[in-house]
PDB file of N, H, CA, C and O in Angstrom:
ATOM      1  N   UNK A   1     129.449 115.301 165.471  1.00  0.00           N
ATOM      2  CA  UNK A   1     130.380 114.865 164.443  1.00  0.00           C
ATOM      3  C   UNK A   1     130.616 116.042 163.502  1.00  0.00           C
ATOM      4  O   UNK A   1     129.664 116.623 162.980  1.00  0.00           O
ATOM      5  N   UNK A   2     131.874 116.392 163.285  1.00  0.00           N
ATOM      6  H   UNK A   2     132.648 115.920 163.709  1.00  0.00           H
ATOM      7  CA  UNK A   2     132.182 117.519 162.402  1.00  0.00           C
ATOM      8  C   UNK A   2     132.530 117.017 160.998  1.00  0.00           C
ATOM      9  O   UNK A   2     132.541 115.814 160.740  1.00  0.00           O
ATOM     10  N   UNK A   3     132.812 117.951 160.108  1.00  0.00           N
ATOM     11  H   UNK A   3     132.804 118.928 160.318  1.00  0.00           H
ATOM     12  CA  UNK A   3     133.049 117.614 158.701  1.00  0.00           C
ATOM     13  C   UNK A   3     134.238 116.675 158.536  1.00  0.00           C
ATOM     14  O   UNK A   3     134.197 115.773 157.701  1.00  0.00           O
ATOM     15  N   UNK A   4     135.283 116.871 159.311  1.00  0.00           N
ATOM     16  H   UNK A   4     135.316 117.605 159.990  1.00  0.00           H
ATOM     17  CA  UNK A   4     136.468 116.008 159.187  1.00  0.00           C
ATOM     18  C   UNK A   4     136.125 114.576 159.586  1.00  0.00           C
ATOM     19  O   UNK A   4     136.551 113.630 158.923  1.00  0.00           O
ATOM     20  N   UNK A   5     135.360 114.410 160.660  1.00  0.00           N
ATOM     21  H   UNK A   5     135.013 115.178 161.198  1.00  0.00           H
ATOM     22  CA  UNK A   5     134.950 113.067 161.099  1.00  0.00           C
ATOM     23  C   UNK A   5     134.096 112.381 160.035  1.00  0.00           C
ATOM     24  O   UNK A   5     134.286 111.201 159.739  1.00  0.00           O
ATOM     25  N   UNK A   6     133.160 113.125 159.467  1.00  0.00           N
ATOM     26  H   UNK A   6     133.006 114.083 159.707  1.00  0.00           H
ATOM     27  CA  UNK A   6     132.283 112.559 158.435  1.00  0.00           C
ATOM     28  C   UNK A   6     133.101 112.173 157.205  1.00  0.00           C
ATOM     29  O   UNK A   6     132.901 111.104 156.628  1.00  0.00           O
ATOM     30  N   UNK A   7     134.022 113.050 156.811  1.00  0.00           N
ATOM     31  H   UNK A   7     134.185 113.918 157.280  1.00  0.00           H
ATOM     32  CA  UNK A   7     134.861 112.770 155.647  1.00  0.00           C
ATOM     33  C   UNK A   7     135.696 111.502 155.872  1.00  0.00           C
ATOM     34  O   UNK A   7     135.821 110.664 154.979  1.00  0.00           O
ATOM     35  N   UNK A   8     136.256 111.377 157.057  1.00  0.00           N
ATOM     36  H   UNK A   8     136.156 112.058 157.782  1.00  0.00           H
ATOM     37  CA  UNK A   8     137.065 110.199 157.394  1.00  0.00           C
ATOM     38  C   UNK A   8     136.218 108.934 157.358  1.00  0.00           C
ATOM     39  O   UNK A   8     136.639 107.910 156.820  1.00  0.00           O
ATOM     40  N   UNK A   9     135.024 109.011 157.933  1.00  0.00           N
ATOM     41  H   UNK A   9     134.682 109.843 158.371  1.00  0.00           H
ATOM     42  CA  UNK A   9     134.128 107.858 157.935  1.00  0.00           C
ATOM     43  C   UNK A   9     133.728 107.477 156.509  1.00  0.00           C
ATOM     44  O   UNK A   9     133.705 106.297 156.162  1.00  0.00           O
ATOM     45  N   UNK A  10     133.417 108.471 155.691  1.00  0.00           N
ATOM     46  H   UNK A  10     133.436 109.430 155.972  1.00  0.00           H
ATOM     47  CA  UNK A  10     133.053 108.201 154.304  1.00  0.00           C
ATOM     48  C   UNK A  10     134.195 107.561 153.532  1.00  0.00           C
ATOM     49  O   UNK A  10     133.972 106.639 152.749  1.00  0.00           O
ATOM     50  N   UNK A  11     135.405 108.035 153.741  1.00  0.00           N
ATOM     51  H   UNK A  11     135.587 108.785 154.378  1.00  0.00           H
ATOM     52  CA  UNK A  11     136.554 107.451 153.064  1.00  0.00           C
ATOM     53  C   UNK A  11     136.697 105.972 153.417  1.00  0.00           C
ATOM     54  O   UNK A  11     136.962 105.143 152.546  1.00  0.00           O
ATOM     55  N   UNK A  12     136.522 105.649 154.689  1.00  0.00           N
ATOM     56  H   UNK A  12     136.307 106.322 155.396  1.00  0.00           H
ATOM     57  CA  UNK A  12     136.622 104.242 155.120  1.00  0.00           C
ATOM     58  C   UNK A  12     135.516 103.402 154.481  1.00  0.00           C
ATOM     59  O   UNK A  12     135.762 102.298 153.996  1.00  0.00           O
ATOM     60  N   UNK A  13     134.309 103.934 154.488  1.00  0.00           N
ATOM     61  H   UNK A  13     134.108 104.831 154.882  1.00  0.00           H
ATOM     62  CA  UNK A  13     133.183 103.193 153.916  1.00  0.00           C
ATOM     63  C   UNK A  13     133.363 102.991 152.414  1.00  0.00           C
ATOM     64  O   UNK A  13     133.073 101.915 151.890  1.00  0.00           O
ATOM     65  N   UNK A  14     133.834 104.009 151.734  1.00  0.00           N
ATOM     66  H   UNK A  14     134.069 104.883 152.159  1.00  0.00           H
ATOM     67  CA  UNK A  14     134.053 103.911 150.286  1.00  0.00           C
ATOM     68  C   UNK A  14     135.146 102.897 149.979  1.00  0.00           C
ATOM     69  O   UNK A  14     135.018 102.107 149.043  1.00  0.00           O
ATOM     70  N   UNK A  15     136.214 102.915 150.759  1.00  0.00           N
ATOM     71  H   UNK A  15     136.318 103.556 151.519  1.00  0.00           H
ATOM     72  CA  UNK A  15     137.304 101.958 150.541  1.00  0.00           C
ATOM     73  C   UNK A  15     136.839 100.514 150.726  1.00  0.00           C
ATOM     74  O   UNK A  15     137.358  99.608 150.074  1.00  0.00           O
ATOM     75  N   UNK A  16     135.876 100.297 151.599  1.00  0.00           N
ATOM     76  H   UNK A  16     135.454 101.033 152.129  1.00  0.00           H
ATOM     77  CA  UNK A  16     135.384  98.946 151.880  1.00  0.00           C
ATOM     78  C   UNK A  16     134.300  98.502 150.901  1.00  0.00           C
ATOM     79  O   UNK A  16     134.027  97.308 150.772  1.00  0.00           O
ATOM     80  N   UNK A  17     133.689  99.455 150.216  1.00  0.00           N
ATOM     81  H   UNK A  17     133.911 100.424 150.321  1.00  0.00           H
ATOM     82  CA  UNK A  17     132.553  99.138 149.350  1.00  0.00           C
ATOM     83  C   UNK A  17     133.007  98.399 148.098  1.00  0.00           C
ATOM     84  O   UNK A  17     133.961  98.803 147.432  1.00  0.00           O
ATOM     85  N   UNK A  18     132.309  97.312 147.792  1.00  0.00           N
ATOM     86  H   UNK A  18     131.534  96.984 148.333  1.00  0.00           H
ATOM     87  CA  UNK A  18     132.626  96.498 146.608  1.00  0.00           C
ATOM     88  C   UNK A  18     131.604  96.679 145.482  1.00  0.00           C
ATOM     89  O   UNK A  18     131.906  96.421 144.317  1.00  0.00           O
ATOM     90  N   UNK A  19     130.406  97.120 145.833  1.00  0.00           N
ATOM     91  H   UNK A  19     130.161  97.330 146.779  1.00  0.00           H
ATOM     92  CA  UNK A  19     129.317  97.244 144.856  1.00  0.00           C
ATOM     93  C   UNK A  19     129.537  98.479 143.979  1.00  0.00           C
ATOM     94  O   UNK A  19     129.487  99.610 144.461  1.00  0.00           O
ATOM     95  N   UNK A  20     129.780  98.248 142.690  1.00  0.00           N
ATOM     96  H   UNK A  20     129.821  97.329 142.298  1.00  0.00           H
ATOM     97  CA  UNK A  20     130.047  99.333 141.750  1.00  0.00           C
ATOM     98  C   UNK A  20     128.863 100.290 141.639  1.00  0.00           C
ATOM     99  O   UNK A  20     129.056 101.487 141.429  1.00  0.00           O
ATOM    100  N   UNK A  21     127.651  99.781 141.777  1.00  0.00           N
ATOM    101  H   UNK A  21     127.494  98.809 141.949  1.00  0.00           H
ATOM    102  CA  UNK A  21     126.459 100.627 141.680  1.00  0.00           C
ATOM    103  C   UNK A  21     126.402 101.644 142.811  1.00  0.00           C
ATOM    104  O   UNK A  21     126.025 102.796 142.598  1.00  0.00           O
ATOM    105  N   UNK A  22     126.768 101.224 143.989  1.00  0.00           N
ATOM    106  H   UNK A  22     127.074 100.288 144.162  1.00  0.00           H
ATOM    107  CA  UNK A  22     126.786 102.135 145.134  1.00  0.00           C
ATOM    108  C   UNK A  22     127.869 103.189 144.942  1.00  0.00           C
ATOM    109  O   UNK A  22     127.646 104.370 145.210  1.00  0.00           O
ATOM    110  N   UNK A  23     129.037 102.765 144.478  1.00  0.00           N
ATOM    111  H   UNK A  23     129.218 101.806 144.260  1.00  0.00           H
ATOM    112  CA  UNK A  23     130.127 103.719 144.245  1.00  0.00           C
ATOM    113  C   UNK A  23     129.750 104.734 143.169  1.00  0.00           C
ATOM    114  O   UNK A  23     130.052 105.920 143.299  1.00  0.00           O
ATOM    115  N   UNK A  24     129.094 104.274 142.110  1.00  0.00           N
ATOM    116  H   UNK A  24     128.848 103.310 142.003  1.00  0.00           H
ATOM    117  CA  UNK A  24     128.646 105.187 141.060  1.00  0.00           C
ATOM    118  C   UNK A  24     127.587 106.153 141.583  1.00  0.00           C
ATOM    119  O   UNK A  24     127.565 107.322 141.199  1.00  0.00           O
ATOM    120  N   UNK A  25     126.711 105.663 142.458  1.00  0.00           N
ATOM    121  H   UNK A  25     126.729 104.713 142.770  1.00  0.00           H
ATOM    122  CA  UNK A  25     125.680 106.526 143.038  1.00  0.00           C
ATOM    123  C   UNK A  25     126.314 107.613 143.909  1.00  0.00           C
ATOM    124  O   UNK A  25     125.880 108.765 143.880  1.00  0.00           O
ATOM    125  N   UNK A  26     127.319 107.255 144.669  1.00  0.00           N
ATOM    126  H   UNK A  26     127.672 106.319 144.692  1.00  0.00           H
ATOM    127  CA  UNK A  26     128.031 108.237 145.491  1.00  0.00           C
ATOM    128  C   UNK A  26     128.693 109.282 144.600  1.00  0.00           C
ATOM    129  O   UNK A  26     128.616 110.480 144.874  1.00  0.00           O
ATOM    130  N   UNK A  27     129.343 108.825 143.535  1.00  0.00           N
ATOM    131  H   UNK A  27     129.406 107.852 143.313  1.00  0.00           H
ATOM    132  CA  UNK A  27     130.003 109.750 142.607  1.00  0.00           C
ATOM    133  C   UNK A  27     128.979 110.696 141.979  1.00  0.00           C
ATOM    134  O   UNK A  27     129.221 111.899 141.879  1.00  0.00           O
ATOM    135  N   UNK A  28     127.849 110.156 141.561  1.00  0.00           N
ATOM    136  H   UNK A  28     127.653 109.179 141.642  1.00  0.00           H
ATOM    137  CA  UNK A  28     126.798 110.981 140.956  1.00  0.00           C
ATOM    138  C   UNK A  28     126.298 112.027 141.945  1.00  0.00           C
ATOM    139  O   UNK A  28     126.128 113.192 141.587  1.00  0.00           O
ATOM    140  N   UNK A  29     126.066 111.620 143.163  1.00  0.00           N
ATOM    141  H   UNK A  29     126.204 110.673 143.453  1.00  0.00           H
ATOM    142  CA  UNK A  29     125.591 112.538 144.201  1.00  0.00           C
ATOM    143  C   UNK A  29     126.593 113.671 144.433  1.00  0.00           C
ATOM    144  O   UNK A  29     126.206 114.837 144.515  1.00  0.00           O
ATOM    145  N   UNK A  30     127.861 113.333 144.537  1.00  0.00           N
ATOM    146  H   UNK A  30     128.175 112.386 144.470  1.00  0.00           H
ATOM    147  CA  UNK A  30     128.884 114.355 144.770  1.00  0.00           C
ATOM    148  C   UNK A  30     129.037 115.271 143.561  1.00  0.00           C
ATOM    149  O   UNK A  30     129.201 116.480 143.726  1.00  0.00           O
ATOM    150  N   UNK A  31     128.986 114.725 142.361  1.00  0.00           N
ATOM    151  H   UNK A  31     128.853 113.743 142.227  1.00  0.00           H
ATOM    152  CA  UNK A  31     129.080 115.552 141.154  1.00  0.00           C
ATOM    153  C   UNK A  31     127.874 116.471 141.016  1.00  0.00           C
ATOM    154  O   UNK A  31     128.012 117.622 140.604  1.00  0.00           O
ATOM    155  N   UNK A  32     126.689 115.967 141.360  1.00  0.00           N
ATOM    156  H   UNK A  32     126.576 115.032 141.695  1.00  0.00           H
ATOM    157  CA  UNK A  32     125.479 116.780 141.272  1.00  0.00           C
ATOM    158  C   UNK A  32     125.582 117.990 142.187  1.00  0.00           C
ATOM    159  O   UNK A  32     125.184 119.091 141.805  1.00  0.00           O
ATOM    160  N   UNK A  33     126.100 117.804 143.362  1.00  0.00           N
ATOM    161  H   UNK A  33     126.423 116.910 143.672  1.00  0.00           H
ATOM    162  CA  UNK A  33     126.254 118.916 144.301  1.00  0.00           C
ATOM    163  C   UNK A  33     127.157 119.983 143.708  1.00  0.00           C
ATOM    164  O   UNK A  33     126.867 121.174 143.819  1.00  0.00           O
ATOM    165  N   UNK A  34     128.234 119.571 143.087  1.00  0.00           N
ATOM    166  H   UNK A  34     128.469 118.603 142.996  1.00  0.00           H
ATOM    167  CA  UNK A  34     129.170 120.519 142.487  1.00  0.00           C
ATOM    168  C   UNK A  34     128.500 121.234 141.314  1.00  0.00           C
ATOM    169  O   UNK A  34     128.667 122.443 141.151  1.00  0.00           O
ATOM    170  N   UNK A  35     127.751 120.504 140.504  1.00  0.00           N
ATOM    171  H   UNK A  35     127.615 119.522 140.637  1.00  0.00           H
ATOM    172  CA  UNK A  35     127.062 121.112 139.363  1.00  0.00           C
ATOM    173  C   UNK A  35     125.995 122.094 139.816  1.00  0.00           C
ATOM    174  O   UNK A  35     125.787 123.125 139.176  1.00  0.00           O
ATOM    175  N   UNK A  36     125.310 121.780 140.927  1.00  0.00           N
ATOM    176  H   UNK A  36     125.479 120.943 141.447  1.00  0.00           H
ATOM    177  CA  UNK A  36     124.301 122.695 141.445  1.00  0.00           C
ATOM    178  C   UNK A  36     124.928 124.038 141.806  1.00  0.00           C
ATOM    179  O   UNK A  36     124.328 125.087 141.569  1.00  0.00           O
ATOM    180  N   UNK A  37     126.127 124.013 142.375  1.00  0.00           N
ATOM    181  H   UNK A  37     126.615 123.161 142.568  1.00  0.00           H
ATOM    182  CA  UNK A  37     126.805 125.260 142.731  1.00  0.00           C
ATOM    183  C   UNK A  37     127.212 126.038 141.487  1.00  0.00           C
ATOM    184  O   UNK A  37     127.128 127.266 141.469  1.00  0.00           O
ATOM    185  N   UNK A  38     127.650 125.337 140.454  1.00  0.00           N
ATOM    186  H   UNK A  38     127.719 124.339 140.469  1.00  0.00           H
ATOM    187  CA  UNK A  38     128.021 125.991 139.200  1.00  0.00           C
ATOM    188  C   UNK A  38     126.781 126.617 138.566  1.00  0.00           C
ATOM    189  O   UNK A  38     126.820 127.761 138.114  1.00  0.00           O
ATOM    190  N   UNK A  39     125.691 125.870 138.533  1.00  0.00           N
ATOM    191  H   UNK A  39     125.659 124.940 138.900  1.00  0.00           H
ATOM    192  CA  UNK A  39     124.444 126.383 137.968  1.00  0.00           C
ATOM    193  C   UNK A  39     123.962 127.605 138.742  1.00  0.00           C
ATOM    194  O   UNK A  39     123.544 128.598 138.148  1.00  0.00           O
ATOM    195  N   UNK A  40     124.022 127.529 140.049  1.00  0.00           N
ATOM    196  H   UNK A  40     124.362 126.722 140.532  1.00  0.00           H
ATOM    197  CA  UNK A  40     123.601 128.651 140.885  1.00  0.00           C
ATOM    198  C   UNK A  40     124.430 129.893 140.569  1.00  0.00           C
ATOM    199  O   UNK A  40     123.883 130.987 140.436  1.00  0.00           O
ATOM    200  N   UNK A  41     125.735 129.731 140.451  1.00  0.00           N
ATOM    201  H   UNK A  41     126.180 128.842 140.559  1.00  0.00           H
ATOM    202  CA  UNK A  41     126.612 130.867 140.140  1.00  0.00           C
ATOM    203  C   UNK A  41     126.272 131.461 138.777  1.00  0.00           C
ATOM    204  O   UNK A  41     126.236 132.682 138.625  1.00  0.00           O
ATOM    205  N   UNK A  42     126.021 130.599 137.778  1.00  0.00           N
ATOM    206  H   UNK A  42     126.051 129.607 137.902  1.00  0.00           H
ATOM    207  CA  UNK A  42     125.668 131.090 136.441  1.00  0.00           C
ATOM    208  C   UNK A  42     124.346 131.849 136.466  1.00  0.00           C
ATOM    209  O   UNK A  42     124.219 132.899 135.836  1.00  0.00           O
ATOM    210  N   UNK A  43     123.365 131.323 137.187  1.00  0.00           N
ATOM    211  H   UNK A  43     123.468 130.470 137.699  1.00  0.00           H
ATOM    212  CA  UNK A  43     122.064 131.988 137.256  1.00  0.00           C
ATOM    213  C   UNK A  43     122.164 133.337 137.958  1.00  0.00           C
ATOM    214  O   UNK A  43     121.517 134.300 137.548  1.00  0.00           O
ATOM    215  N   UNK A  44     122.966 133.411 139.008  1.00  0.00           N
ATOM    216  H   UNK A  44     123.492 132.628 139.341  1.00  0.00           H
ATOM    217  CA  UNK A  44     123.165 134.683 139.708  1.00  0.00           C
ATOM    218  C   UNK A  44     123.829 135.689 138.769  1.00  0.00           C
ATOM    219  O   UNK A  44     123.424 136.850 138.703  1.00  0.00           O
ATOM    220  N   UNK A  45     124.850 135.234 138.047  1.00  0.00           N
ATOM    221  H   UNK A  45     125.179 134.292 138.101  1.00  0.00           H
ATOM    222  CA  UNK A  45     125.556 136.116 137.112  1.00  0.00           C
ATOM    223  C   UNK A  45     124.597 136.639 136.041  1.00  0.00           C
ATOM    224  O   UNK A  45     124.626 137.826 135.714  1.00  0.00           O
ATOM    225  N   UNK A  46     123.756 135.773 135.498  1.00  0.00           N
ATOM    226  H   UNK A  46     123.733 134.809 135.764  1.00  0.00           H
ATOM    227  CA  UNK A  46     122.804 136.196 134.468  1.00  0.00           C
ATOM    228  C   UNK A  46     121.771 137.166 135.025  1.00  0.00           C
ATOM    229  O   UNK A  46     121.403 138.133 134.359  1.00  0.00           O
ATOM    230  N   UNK A  47     121.303 136.910 136.241  1.00  0.00           N
ATOM    231  H   UNK A  47     121.602 136.124 136.782  1.00  0.00           H
ATOM    232  CA  UNK A  47     120.300 137.808 136.814  1.00  0.00           C
ATOM    233  C   UNK A  47     120.902 139.176 137.118  1.00  0.00           C
ATOM    234  O   UNK A  47     120.229 140.194 136.956  1.00  0.00           O
ATOM    235  N   UNK A  48     122.167 139.213 137.559  1.00  0.00           N
ATOM    236  H   UNK A  48     122.713 138.386 137.690  1.00  0.00           H
ATOM    237  CA  UNK A  48     122.822 140.497 137.800  1.00  0.00           C
ATOM    238  C   UNK A  48     122.991 141.283 136.496  1.00  0.00           C
ATOM    239  O   UNK A  48     122.814 142.501 136.470  1.00  0.00           O
ATOM    240  N   UNK A  49     123.335 140.574 135.416  1.00  0.00           N
ATOM    241  H   UNK A  49     123.479 139.585 135.436  1.00  0.00           H
ATOM    242  CA  UNK A  49     123.454 141.234 134.109  1.00  0.00           C
ATOM    243  C   UNK A  49     122.093 141.779 133.673  1.00  0.00           C
ATOM    244  O   UNK A  49     122.003 142.894 133.159  1.00  0.00           O
ATOM    245  N   UNK A  50     121.047 141.001 133.876  1.00  0.00           N
ATOM    246  H   UNK A  50     121.120 140.095 134.294  1.00  0.00           H
ATOM    247  CA  UNK A  50     119.701 141.442 133.511  1.00  0.00           C
ATOM    248  C   UNK A  50     119.300 142.684 134.300  1.00  0.00           C
ATOM    249  O   UNK A  50     118.706 143.610 133.747  1.00  0.00           O
ATOM    250  N   UNK A  51     119.621 142.703 135.576  1.00  0.00           N
ATOM    251  H   UNK A  51     120.104 141.951 136.025  1.00  0.00           H
ATOM    252  CA  UNK A  51     119.306 143.868 136.400  1.00  0.00           C
ATOM    253  C   UNK A  51     120.013 145.115 135.862  1.00  0.00           C
ATOM    254  O   UNK A  51     119.414 146.188 135.790  1.00  0.00           O
ATOM    255  N   UNK A  52     121.281 144.973 135.486  1.00  0.00           N
ATOM    256  H   UNK A  52     121.768 144.101 135.545  1.00  0.00           H
ATOM    257  CA  UNK A  52     122.034 146.101 134.933  1.00  0.00           C
ATOM    258  C   UNK A  52     121.426 146.548 133.603  1.00  0.00           C
ATOM    259  O   UNK A  52     121.322 147.745 133.336  1.00  0.00           O
ATOM    260  N   UNK A  53     121.026 145.582 132.772  1.00  0.00           N
ATOM    261  H   UNK A  53     121.110 144.610 132.989  1.00  0.00           H
ATOM    262  CA  UNK A  53     120.399 145.920 131.492  1.00  0.00           C
ATOM    263  C   UNK A  53     119.118 146.725 131.712  1.00  0.00           C
ATOM    264  O   UNK A  53     118.870 147.705 131.009  1.00  0.00           O
ATOM    265  N   UNK A  54     118.324 146.322 132.668  1.00  0.00           N
ATOM    266  H   UNK A  54     118.525 145.527 133.239  1.00  0.00           H
ATOM    267  CA  UNK A  54     117.074 147.026 132.963  1.00  0.00           C
ATOM    268  C   UNK A  54     117.363 148.448 133.428  1.00  0.00           C
ATOM    269  O   UNK A  54     116.741 149.401 132.958  1.00  0.00           O
ATOM    270  N   UNK A  55     118.314 148.586 134.357  1.00  0.00           N
ATOM    271  H   UNK A  55     118.819 147.812 134.738  1.00  0.00           H
ATOM    272  CA  UNK A  55     118.671 149.912 134.875  1.00  0.00           C
ATOM    273  C   UNK A  55     119.164 150.818 133.750  1.00  0.00           C
ATOM    274  O   UNK A  55     118.870 152.013 133.741  1.00  0.00           O
ATOM    275  N   UNK A  56     119.908 150.255 132.805  1.00  0.00           N
ATOM    276  H   UNK A  56     120.146 149.284 132.812  1.00  0.00           H
ATOM    277  CA  UNK A  56     120.478 151.036 131.709  1.00  0.00           C
ATOM    278  C   UNK A  56     119.558 151.133 130.490  1.00  0.00           C
ATOM    279  O   UNK A  56     119.956 151.653 129.447  1.00  0.00           O
ATOM    280  N   UNK A  57     118.340 150.638 130.622  1.00  0.00           N
ATOM    281  H   UNK A  57     118.016 150.216 131.469  1.00  0.00           H
ATOM    282  CA  UNK A  57     117.362 150.776 129.553  1.00  0.00           C
ATOM    283  C   UNK A  57     117.572 149.855 128.367  1.00  0.00           C
ATOM    284  O   UNK A  57     116.999 150.086 127.302  1.00  0.00           O
ATOM    285  N   UNK A  58     118.377 148.819 128.526  1.00  0.00           N
ATOM    286  H   UNK A  58     118.842 148.631 129.391  1.00  0.00           H
ATOM    287  CA  UNK A  58     118.590 147.866 127.427  1.00  0.00           C
ATOM    288  C   UNK A  58     117.492 146.805 127.499  1.00  0.00           C
ATOM    289  O   UNK A  58     117.649 145.745 128.106  1.00  0.00           O
ATOM    290  N   UNK A  59     116.394 147.132 126.865  1.00  0.00           N
ATOM    291  H   UNK A  59     116.266 147.992 126.372  1.00  0.00           H
ATOM    292  CA  UNK A  59     115.220 146.259 126.895  1.00  0.00           C
ATOM    293  C   UNK A  59     114.788 145.926 125.474  1.00  0.00           C
ATOM    294  O   UNK A  59     115.124 146.645 124.533  1.00  0.00           O
ATOM    295  N   UNK A  60     114.045 144.840 125.321  1.00  0.00           N
ATOM    296  H   UNK A  60     113.772 144.256 126.086  1.00  0.00           H
ATOM    297  CA  UNK A  60     113.484 144.461 124.024  1.00  0.00           C
ATOM    298  C   UNK A  60     111.997 144.805 124.019  1.00  0.00           C
ATOM    299  O   UNK A  60     111.291 144.617 125.010  1.00  0.00           O
ATOM    300  N   UNK A  61     111.554 145.304 122.899  1.00  0.00           N
ATOM    301  H   UNK A  61     112.128 145.457 122.094  1.00  0.00           H
ATOM    302  CA  UNK A  61     110.126 145.549 122.753  1.00  0.00           C
ATOM    303  C   UNK A  61     109.424 144.217 122.491  1.00  0.00           C
ATOM    304  O   UNK A  61     110.066 143.206 122.207  1.00  0.00           O
ATOM    305  N   UNK A  62     108.115 144.236 122.591  1.00  0.00           N
ATOM    306  H   UNK A  62     107.593 145.057 122.821  1.00  0.00           H
ATOM    307  CA  UNK A  62     107.329 143.035 122.307  1.00  0.00           C
ATOM    308  C   UNK A  62     107.582 142.574 120.873  1.00  0.00           C
ATOM    309  O   UNK A  62     107.707 141.379 120.608  1.00  0.00           O
ATOM    310  N   UNK A  63     107.656 143.524 119.965  1.00  0.00           N
ATOM    311  H   UNK A  63     107.555 144.495 120.181  1.00  0.00           H
ATOM    312  CA  UNK A  63     107.887 143.202 118.556  1.00  0.00           C
ATOM    313  C   UNK A  63     109.256 142.538 118.353  1.00  0.00           C
ATOM    314  O   UNK A  63     109.388 141.600 117.567  1.00  0.00           O
ATOM    315  N   UNK A  64     110.277 143.040 119.074  1.00  0.00           N
ATOM    316  H   UNK A  64     110.169 143.803 119.712  1.00  0.00           H
ATOM    317  CA  UNK A  64     111.616 142.442 118.985  1.00  0.00           C
ATOM    318  C   UNK A  64     111.607 140.990 119.477  1.00  0.00           C
ATOM    319  O   UNK A  64     112.240 140.114 118.888  1.00  0.00           O
ATOM    320  N   UNK A  65     110.886 140.766 120.551  1.00  0.00           N
ATOM    321  H   UNK A  65     110.372 141.478 121.029  1.00  0.00           H
ATOM    322  CA  UNK A  65     110.803 139.412 121.104  1.00  0.00           C
ATOM    323  C   UNK A  65     110.119 138.482 120.100  1.00  0.00           C
ATOM    324  O   UNK A  65     110.594 137.374 119.852  1.00  0.00           O
ATOM    325  N   UNK A  66     109.017 138.930 119.531  1.00  0.00           N
ATOM    326  H   UNK A  66     108.630 139.831 119.733  1.00  0.00           H
ATOM    327  CA  UNK A  66     108.290 138.118 118.547  1.00  0.00           C
ATOM    328  C   UNK A  66     109.172 137.841 117.333  1.00  0.00           C
ATOM    329  O   UNK A  66     109.204 136.716 116.834  1.00  0.00           O
ATOM    330  N   UNK A  67     109.890 138.862 116.852  1.00  0.00           N
ATOM    331  H   UNK A  67     109.864 139.776 117.256  1.00  0.00           H
ATOM    332  CA  UNK A  67     110.778 138.704 115.707  1.00  0.00           C
ATOM    333  C   UNK A  67     111.872 137.667 116.017  1.00  0.00           C
ATOM    334  O   UNK A  67     112.167 136.812 115.181  1.00  0.00           O
ATOM    335  N   UNK A  68     112.463 137.740 117.197  1.00  0.00           N
ATOM    336  H   UNK A  68     112.223 138.434 117.876  1.00  0.00           H
ATOM    337  CA  UNK A  68     113.501 136.777 117.577  1.00  0.00           C
ATOM    338  C   UNK A  68     112.943 135.352 117.681  1.00  0.00           C
ATOM    339  O   UNK A  68     113.578 134.395 117.239  1.00  0.00           O
ATOM    340  N   UNK A  69     111.767 135.228 118.262  1.00  0.00           N
ATOM    341  H   UNK A  69     111.251 136.006 118.621  1.00  0.00           H
ATOM    342  CA  UNK A  69     111.151 133.906 118.397  1.00  0.00           C
ATOM    343  C   UNK A  69     110.831 133.331 117.022  1.00  0.00           C
ATOM    344  O   UNK A  69     111.100 132.159 116.760  1.00  0.00           O
ATOM    345  N   UNK A  70     110.267 134.139 116.160  1.00  0.00           N
ATOM    346  H   UNK A  70     110.049 135.091 116.373  1.00  0.00           H
ATOM    347  CA  UNK A  70     109.957 133.683 114.810  1.00  0.00           C
ATOM    348  C   UNK A  70     111.230 133.254 114.087  1.00  0.00           C
ATOM    349  O   UNK A  70     111.245 132.237 113.394  1.00  0.00           O
ATOM    350  N   UNK A  71     112.281 134.024 114.248  1.00  0.00           N
ATOM    351  H   UNK A  71     112.269 134.851 114.811  1.00  0.00           H
ATOM    352  CA  UNK A  71     113.554 133.703 113.590  1.00  0.00           C
ATOM    353  C   UNK A  71     114.121 132.383 114.115  1.00  0.00           C
ATOM    354  O   UNK A  71     114.616 131.566 113.339  1.00  0.00           O
ATOM    355  N   UNK A  72     114.049 132.177 115.418  1.00  0.00           N
ATOM    356  H   UNK A  72     113.646 132.840 116.049  1.00  0.00           H
ATOM    357  CA  UNK A  72     114.598 130.942 115.988  1.00  0.00           C
ATOM    358  C   UNK A  72     113.767 129.718 115.613  1.00  0.00           C
ATOM    359  O   UNK A  72     114.272 128.596 115.601  1.00  0.00           O
ATOM    360  N   UNK A  73     112.486 129.944 115.306  1.00  0.00           N
ATOM    361  H   UNK A  73     112.076 130.856 115.315  1.00  0.00           H
ATOM    362  CA  UNK A  73     111.598 128.851 114.890  1.00  0.00           C
ATOM    363  C   UNK A  73     111.595 128.660 113.385  1.00  0.00           C
ATOM    364  O   UNK A  73     110.896 127.786 112.873  1.00  0.00           O
ATOM    365  N   UNK A  74     112.372 129.475 112.664  1.00  0.00           N
ATOM    366  H   UNK A  74     112.940 130.186 113.080  1.00  0.00           H
ATOM    367  CA  UNK A  74     112.474 129.335 111.220  1.00  0.00           C
ATOM    368  C   UNK A  74     111.314 129.902 110.460  1.00  0.00           C
ATOM    369  O   UNK A  74     111.047 129.481 109.335  1.00  0.00           O
ATOM    370  N   UNK A  75     110.622 130.836 111.038  1.00  0.00           N
ATOM    371  H   UNK A  75     110.839 131.178 111.952  1.00  0.00           H
ATOM    372  CA  UNK A  75     109.449 131.459 110.354  1.00  0.00           C
ATOM    373  C   UNK A  75     109.881 132.636 109.540  1.00  0.00           C
ATOM    374  O   UNK A  75     109.052 133.282 108.901  1.00  0.00           O
TER     375      UNK A  75
END
């Protein structure tokens, strides 16, 4: 069974489904898959930026990290 066959079968099953909970679960599952891809892309983009920062020497010292953490915690 290929993707087109599965998609066609799912469309038929969804059209026949009356239970709102099942339909909402299907929607949640499909949305989660899309969000996972978005999250993955964002994480890859951030890691690539971090790699470039490291190569170019844009690093924070331990003291800078502590200062930022203290500032964000209101200390």
